C-alpha positions, 0 to 999 in steps of 0.5 A, a space after each residue: 519536484 523534478 522527476 528525471 526518472 518517471 518509474 513508480 512502483 506501487 505497492 498495495 494490498 488490493 488491485 483489480 479484480 478486488 472489489 472497492 473503491 481503492 482498487 477501482 481508483 488505483 487502476 484509473 490513477 495508473 492509466 492517467 500516469 501513463 498518459 503523463 508519461 510515467 511507467 508505473 509497475 504494481 505489487 500486490 496480493 491475489 491471483 492473476 486475472 489474466 487481464 492485459 494491462 498497460 503496465 506489469 502487475 506482480 501478485 503474491 498468492 494468498 495461498 502462502 502462508 502469512 510469513 512466507 507472503 510477506 517475505 515474498 512481497 519484501 523480496 519483490 519490493 526491493 528487487 523491483 525498487 531498484 528500477 525505480 525512484 518513486 514509490 506509491 502506497 495506499 496501505 499502511 500495514 505490510 505494503 506500507 511498512 515495506 515502501 517506508 522500509 525502502 524509502 529509508 534504506 534506498 533513499 526512494 521518494 514515497 507517496 502514500 494514499 490514506 484510503 481507509 482506516 484499516 485499524 477501524 475496519 478490523 475492529 468494526 468487521 470483528 465486532 469489537 466496536 460499534 463506533 463510526 470512523 469519526 468517533 473511533 479516531 477520538 476514543 481509546 480502545 484495548 492495547 491492540 486497537 490502539 497499537 493498530 492506531 499507533 502504527 497506522 499514524 506512524 507510517 503515515 507520518 513517516 511517508 512524508 518525513 525526511 530520513 
């Protein structure tokens, strides 16, 4: 793939100082991309951590109620996407949906990294299921869990399919 414009907009729900593998790995990936001539910027949730980075990070505060938080994320994602030709998402829900929407409406390239199964995580953390993540893929559950699994699969599939 020829990449003339090496500007990448990263749409994610977690980013340092958030803990966990996805946030930590993303920070390391962005440093490597910069070494290879890319110019990333990040849109995420959370509060400003005060750390100077080699790339801009825009955070949408968790203090806003969900509908407003989602609208702000959508607004900034569209504004920032005009300055880039590559979208990178490692979330299949709100950030992933918005990345897909921008791909479809503006013709941007989209790369999605599937860092975990949030459908399984939500069901497991809420005590709804006791199955491991592998068994979860093969079994059928309540309509809301099956809906989450379907949305997750559809967003992931649409990341790579042509419009």
